[in-house]
Steps between C-alpha positions, in 0.01 A plus 500: 500500500637839413410841637643847518534685829565869555629571850373799695729784605474375860613149397796638306589727791486209746749307285293190427159343461385140540244372249294187555351270235214277618323219317132539413239253376632236737183290521515309830872574543642766726649802322878526503725797441857611449671835536762699315703782655573794269780730619555849364841661457578865443490624141837570333629857517709674235680836527656637181689771690487878490436704186817615319577803282790466253673707234430388145874479425571287811185292542636170634319407820545210741169354614486348846148382569405259775257210517377332817263208533592359156797314357581760236399796291550639151536850358297584190412801286733722304728379222838569659562202727849357451548296818211381714543266793196297590536341841315178558 
């Protein structure tokens, strides 16, 4: 059986929710159930760094963004990338 579940803000804030699946249409048999624990982790955070102003005749810039809560990140946009390190 498949289903989709959308947790409430309170469930996400508490860090977890336990969901229970119970049999129905059991005839003379007693219903049985099982549970699944869903844990929530913080969303990843990315910081591209401060804005930079450069001279057109000396426009090389070193980018030093940070990523937390994920195994890596990637720069995109612009056509001038020559060296991009993607940490994983």
